[in-house]
N, C-alpha and C positions, 0 to 999 in steps of 0.2 A: 589102566587101557588108555590108549592114544588112539584119539578120531584125528584122521588126516582129510580135511575139507579141500577138494581140488576146485580150484576157481580156473574154467576153461577161458575166461577172457584176460587177456594179457593185459597190460598197462600202455601198451604200445596198438591197441586194436584201433580200429577205425571208431567204432562205437564208443569207447572210452575218450578217443579227442574229441567227439562232436561237442561245442558248446564249450570247451578248454580250447580249442586251437582254432584262429580267425584264419587260417589258411583252409582247414578242412570246412569251417563253416560257408565260406565263400564259395568253394568248389562245389559243395552242395546246393548251394542257393543258385548259383551259375548252372549248373548241371541240370536242374531242375526247370528253370526258365528256360531253357535250352530244348528240353523235351517238349514242355509246354507248346513253346512256338513252333515247333516241329508239328504238333498236331494238329495246332489252329492252321497252319500254313497248308497242311495236307487237306484239311476240311474245305478251306476255302478254295482250293484247286479242285476238288471233286465236284463241290458245288456248281461252280465255272463251267467246269466240263458237262454238267448236266442240263445246266442252263443253256448252253450253246448246242448241244446234242438236241434238244426240245426246240429250240429255234430252228435248227436246220432241217429237223424232221416235219415242220409245221403243225406240232402238237401243243404250241403255247395256249396258255390259259386264256388271252385275248386274241380277237382276229386281227388281221392287218389292218390299217386305217382306210384301206381303199374299200374293203367288204362292209364298213360301217355304214348305216344310213342318215342321215342328217334331217333333224325333227325341227322345221321351222317354227312350228307352232309354239313348240314348249321354250324355243329359245325366245321369240316373241314375248312369252308369258315371263321369262325371266328379265329381259331387258326392261319391261314394263315395270317390274317390281322393284328394279334397280332406280330408274326413273324416279317413280314413286317416292322412294326414299330420298333420292337427291334432292328432290322438291321439298320433302318435308325439312330437311336439315337446314336448307337456304332459306325456309320461311321463319324457321326457328332463330336462325342468326340474323335475319333481317327484324325482327320483331322483339329482339332483346331490348329491354330497357334499364338494365342493370348499370352499376357504375362501369364505366368506361376500364379498358386493360390501357396500364400507363406505358407497356412498351410499345403500343401502337403509335 
């Protein structure tokens, strides 16, 4: 009794040459990189078009700068906190009694 096993994959098939033929390997790498770059470029273009459509329709998440109100009281509080911090830093520098910096 003779059993004949038929191998459907020929030695010259693409799958047989992967990993054995550097030209096939580079062609697959470049092909996959090209497809991925096309997908990323398409997603970027779609995102850009969506943002432009929202901006032109006026449905942006942030109101335009002209419609924002200016809160002078909060601004004065923030500036006062920064002035206090600057004064503390200046007094710390003036009152330092340690060894001097030789580079000065």
